[in-house]
C-alpha positions as CSV (number, residue, x, y, z in Angstrom):
1,X,0.0,0.0,0.0
2,X,1.4,3.4,-1.0
3,X,1.8,6.2,1.6
4,X,-1.1,8.1,-0.1
5,X,-3.3,5.0,0.2
6,X,-2.4,4.6,3.8
7,X,-3.1,8.3,4.5
8,X,-6.4,8.1,2.6
9,X,-7.5,5.1,4.7
10,X,-6.6,6.9,8.0
11,X,-8.4,10.1,6.9
12,X,-11.5,8.0,5.8
13,X,-11.5,6.2,9.2
14,X,-11.3,9.5,11.0
15,X,-14.1,11.0,8.9
16,X,-16.4,8.1,9.7
17,X,-15.6,8.3,13.4
18,X,-16.1,12.1,13.5
19,X,-19.0,13.0,11.2
20,X,-22.4,11.3,11.9
21,X,-23.5,11.5,8.2
22,X,-20.4,9.6,7.2
23,X,-21.4,6.9,9.7
24,X,-24.8,6.6,8.1
25,X,-23.5,6.2,4.6
26,X,-21.0,3.8,3.1
27,X,-18.5,6.5,1.9
28,X,-15.4,5.7,0.0
29,X,-12.2,7.6,-0.8
30,X,-13.7,9.3,-3.9
31,X,-17.1,10.4,-2.5
32,X,-17.6,14.1,-2.4
33,X,-17.6,15.2,1.2
34,X,-18.8,18.7,0.4
35,X,-21.6,17.9,-2.1
36,X,-22.9,15.1,0.1
37,X,-23.0,17.4,3.2
38,X,-20.8,15.2,5.2
39,X,-18.4,18.1,5.7
40,X,-19.5,21.7,5.7
41,X,-17.5,24.9,6.3
42,X,-17.2,24.2,10.0
43,X,-16.4,20.6,9.3
44,X,-13.5,21.7,7.0
45,X,-12.0,23.5,10.0
46,X,-12.3,20.2,12.0
47,X,-10.5,18.4,9.1
48,X,-7.7,21.0,9.1
49,X,-7.3,20.6,12.9
50,X,-7.1,16.8,12.5
51,X,-4.5,17.1,9.7
52,X,-2.3,19.5,11.6
53,X,-2.4,17.3,14.7
54,X,-2.2,13.9,13.0
55,X,0.3,14.7,10.3
56,X,2.2,17.6,12.0
57,X,1.7,20.0,9.1
58,X,0.3,23.5,8.6
59,X,-2.6,24.1,6.3
60,X,-2.6,27.7,5.0
61,X,-5.7,29.7,4.2
62,X,-4.8,29.4,0.5
63,X,-4.9,25.7,0.7
64,X,-8.4,25.6,2.2
65,X,-10.1,25.0,-1.2
66,X,-12.6,22.5,-2.5
67,X,-9.8,21.1,-4.7
68,X,-8.0,19.8,-1.6
69,X,-11.1,19.0,0.6
70,X,-13.5,17.5,-1.8
71,X,-12.7,13.8,-1.1
72,X,-10.7,11.7,1.4
73,X,-8.3,11.0,-1.5
74,X,-7.8,14.7,-2.3
75,X,-7.2,15.4,1.4
76,X,-4.5,12.7,1.4
77,X,-2.9,14.2,-1.7
78,X,-2.7,17.5,0.2
79,X,-1.0,15.7,3.1
80,X,1.5,14.0,0.6
81,X,2.2,17.4,-1.0
82,X,2.8,19.1,2.3
83,X,5.0,16.1,3.5
84,X,7.1,16.0,0.4
85,X,10.5,17.5,1.1
86,X,10.6,18.9,-2.5
87,X,7.6,21.1,-1.5
88,X,8.5,22.3,2.0
89,X,5.7,23.4,4.3
90,X,4.8,27.1,4.3
91,X,6.0,29.0,7.2
92,X,3.1,31.5,7.1
93,X,0.2,31.3,9.5
């Protein structure tokens, strides 16, 4: 299993544990979290807090876009991008 797949699985598990709507549906890594209503704007902040604590990274305001938060897989890709030493984490708050 690739690091992105492992990260996707961890994020998906956390989403199911955290969001009641995710518990009621059988969601997968490519389901739209935003369109389905599983994650709303406040939920996105919860996801950011989880990512920063779990993966020890900083998510900037510029990165808080639907592109990165649409699915569990897109969130995992953001984590991979932020964890890649070729693309160092932003130092801004």
